[in-house]
N, C-alpha and C positions, 0 to 999 in steps of 0.2 A: 504494500500500500504506500502511496506517495506520502512523503513527510508532511506535505501541506495539511493532511487530515489530522495529524498529531498536533500541529500548531493550532489548528482550529479547536481541537479538543481541549488543549491547555488554556486557550483564550476563553472558551466557554466556562471553564471552571474558575479562573482567576478574575475574569471581568476586566473592563478598562480601568486604567489608573491604579492598579495594584502596586503598592509601594514596595512590596518584597519581590517583584518580578526579577529585577536585576540580580539580587542575591540568589534566587532560585536557579536562574540560568547559569550563574557561575558554578553552581554545584551540579546542575543537570542541563548541560547545553543542548542535549539531544532529547526532544520531547518524546520520541519513540521509546527511548530507554526508560524514561520516567513512567510512561504508560505501562510498559511491560513489568516494571518493578512493582507498581501499585497493583496491577492485575494478579501478580504472583503473591500478594498479601504483604508486601513491604510496608513499613511504617511510613506514615505521611510525613514528608519533610517539614522542618520548621518553617514558619512563615505562611503556610497554607492554612487558612481558617477552616473550622469544622464545616461551615456551609460550602466553601469551595471544594473541600475534600468530598463532600456528599455528591456534588455535581460531577466531579471527576470520576467517581465510582459509578455513577448512573449513566453517564454519556459514553458511548463508544465512538471512536473516530469514524467508522463507516456510516454512522447515522447522519453525518454531515455531507455525504456525497451529493445530495440534492442541492445544497447551497453552492457547492463547487460548480455543478453543472449549470445552475441558474446564472451564476456570475459569468461563466464562460460564454453563455449564449447571449448575455446582455451587455457585453463589452466592459465588464467590471473586473479589474485586475485584483488579485489577492496577493498582497505583499507580506512576507514573513521575514524575520531576521536573516534567513538564508537567501532571500531573493536578491539578485544583483541590483534592482532598482529601489530596494528598501532604503530610506534616507539614512545614510551612515551617521549623520549628526545625532540621530535619536538612539543609537545603539548603546551609548554610555549612560543614558538616563536611568536612574534607579527604578523608575516606573515606566520603562519603555513599553510601547504597544507591541503585543505579540502578533497582532493581525492589523493590517491597514487595507481597507477596501479603497480602490482608486478608480477614477475615471479621468480621461484625458491622457496626457503624455507623461508617463512616469519617469522617463529619462531625464526630466528637468529637476528631479529631486536630489541629484548629486552633481558635483563638479561645477557649481555656480556659487555666487555670493548671495546670501539671504538676509533680508532685513524685515523684521516684523513691523507692521503699522497697525496700531489698534487705537480704540477710543470709544467714546460714548455713543450710544445708539440714538441719542437726541442732541445732535451737535448744533451749535450756533453757526451762523454764516461764517464767522471768523474761523472756527474749528474746521469747517468743511473746506474753506479756501486753503488753509495751512496744510491739511492732509492731502488735498489734491495736488497742490504745487510741489510739495516735498516728494510725494510718491512719484509724480511724473518725472521730476528731475532725476531721482534715483533710478527709475526705469530707463531713462535715456543713458545713464551711466552703466547699464548692463546688470543692475541689481534685480534680483527676483523679490518682489513684494510678497510677504507672507501674512495672511490674515484669516478671518473667520467667515467671510461671505454673509455677514449679518447686516441688519439695519444700520444706518448711520455711517460712522467713519470706517468700519471694516469694508463696506461696499464702496465707499469713496476711494479708498486705497487701491482696490482691485480695478475699479473703473479707470482711474488715472493711468494705471499700467496698460490696460487694454487700449486706451486712446493712443498710447505711444506704440502700439503694436508689439508690446513685450509680454512675455509669459509671467504668470503670477500663480501662486499656490494658495489654496484654501483648505482649512480643516473644519469639518462640520461637526455639530453636536447632535446630528440627526442620522437616520439611516442613509446609507450612501446614495440610494436612489430617490431621496427626497431633498428638495431645496427649500430651506427656510431662511427668510421669508420667500414665499412663492414668487414675489415680484422680481427676485433676482435670478430666475431661471434663464432668462435671456442673457444676463451677464455671465452666468456660469457657462452657457454654450459658447459665448465669445472667448472666455478664458481658455476653454478646452480647444477651440479652433486655432487659437494663437500659440498652442504648444504648452499651455499651463496644465495644472493638475488639481483635482479636487479629491480629498481623502477623508475617510471616516473610520473610526473603530467599530461602527455599528453596521451590521449586515443589511442587505436589502430587506425592506419591510420589517425592520427591527420591532419586535412586539413588546419589549421590556419597558420599564418605567423610564421617563425622560428626566426625572429629577437628578440634577447634578451632571447631566451629560455635557452641557455647554461649559461648565467649570472644568470638567475633566479634559475637554479638548483644548482648553487654554494652555495647558502644559506643552502641547505639541507645537502650538504657534511659537511659544517661547523656546522650545527645544531646537526647532529647526533654524531659528533666527540667530545670526551672529551678533546683531544689535537689535534691541527692541525699542521702537519709537512709540511714544504716546502723544497723539495729536491734541487730545482734549479729553478730560475725564473728571467726573464728579468725585466727591470725597468717598462715597460708598458706591462701588461699581465692580462689575466683572473685569473691567480693564485692570484694576489694581490687583485682582487675583492673578492675572497674567503676569503682571510685574513681579509678584511674589515668586512665581515659578522661575522667571528669568533670574532673579536674585539667587534662588536655590541652585540653579544650574551654572551660575557664574557668567551669565550673559549681561553685558553692559546695557543700561537703560538710559534713553534720552527722552526729554519731555519738552513740549512747546510751551513757553510761558504764556499766561493768559491774564486777562484783566483781574485785578484784585476784587472787583465788584461782581464778577460773574461766577455763579455757583457751578457752571459747567467747566470752569478751569480750576476749581478748588482742589481737585485731586492732583492735577499736574503741578500746580503751584506748591502744594505740600511736598510732593516728591522732590522738587527743586530746593525748597526751604530746608528740608531735612537731609539733603545730600544723597538721597537714594537715586537721583537721576542727574545726568548732565544736561546742559542747556542745548536745546535744538532750535536753531533759528534758520538754518539753511542746510541744504543737502551736504555741503562740504563738512559739516559737523559729523555726519554719519560716515562719510568716506574716510575722514581722518581716523575714526575708530577702527575702520577696516584696513587701514594702512594702504589705501588707494590714493592715487593722485587726485587732487581736488581743485586744481587751478581752473578747470572749465565748469565747475559747479556753480551755477548762478544762485543768488539768494532768491527766495520766493517773491514773486511780484506782489505788491500791495493789492488787496481785493478791489479797492476803488480809490482813486485820488480826487475825483470830483463827484458831486451828486449825480445820480442817474438822470438822463434827459427824460422829458415827458411828465415829470411830476407836477401835480397841481400846485397852485400857489399856497394852499393850506398845508399841503404835505411839506413843501419847502420851508414854510414857517416853523412847523413842528420840528423838522430836522435840525434847524438852527438851535433849537432849545435842547436837543439831545446831546449827550456826551457819554463818557465812560461810566458815570455814576447812574445807577438805575433810578428812573423817575416814574411816578404814577401818572395816569392821564390827568388827574386833578392838578398835580403839580405842574404839568406841562400847560394845562389850560391857564393857570395863574401866570406862568412865565410868558405865554404868548398872547394873552388876552383873547383867546378863542374859546367858544363854547366847548364843553366837554364832549358832546356828541360829534362836533367837528374834529376834535383832536382824535377821538377813537377811529373815525373814518380815515383820517390822515395816517394814523399808525398802521392800520390795515394796509393802506396803499404802500407805505414804506416797507413793511414786512414783505409784501409781494415783490418788491423791487430790491430785496436784499440790502436795504439801507437801514433797517432797524431790527432789533432782536428782542423778543419777548422773554421775560424771566419770571420765575415763580413769584406769586404775590401781585401779579398784574403790573409789573414794572418793566420799563423799556430802556434800552441803551442804543446808541448809534453804532453802526458797523464802522470801525476805524479803518 
């Protein structure tokens, strides 16, 4: 029987993100030998939980033949630590994945330079601009952008690479044949068409609980990345979970500074304040960490130097009253001598033109 069945068997028992996987493989590098040992009545090795041991005794490798056949017929690759395209950068992780299901071009998973680009799922216009510009410049420099194909800045990083015609890699927290959110299906297709890859630890039509699956996949983004970049993050977020994994694996972290008044930048600013991250203002900051030439790396362009054309007179008036400090519509009405209803309509117009950003509590700032 092919060794892939024994890897699948072991992955079924241990599950994704098992912290003892690396230690177990150091003792039992061949899953076939471990299966034969347990089948002969051998004692369960240390680090395997009773629940995992129960699954390993209940599941037989041949039971997984249907999954192998389905993946083969659906264009889904199954990567194990034995596979030539398995990401070498993940092999040294203490919680390395035993199985990676993949679509797209798995050859891009080795032999390139890899930078993680992550951030909030609810970015401001500032965070989106920073993420897009930095990711695009890195892609132009031949860097593979690594992220999670999620809402917000994950998707922005992938899109920026795709616009440059570059390959990019995504790790999913869902079954390999599901794209979440569904709105990113077209983006995923473009990524794969351009030579990128999408990977997941979860098999097609995964029936298990999804609790914690996205947090588990964060370690893979951090693990493949040589540098992890945080474009924008709140104080409590999955992004900071990814940062924790990067720190555990010894990956340097860079963060984009944000407004001290913006809750969306509270997490990144705290990373900078406490020294957990270096400052990320331009692509050259990343290239320097990679030891790559950075003379040609341009600083990201400012999102806007002049107000957008076509704004109504009221919107322009409200825009002059906005700055980096969040203000309520009432405060803006007092500052501009406009009725509150007029201010609210103007703020909506400014948001649609990426000239103003709404914050919790019904407050607004201008896009600098």
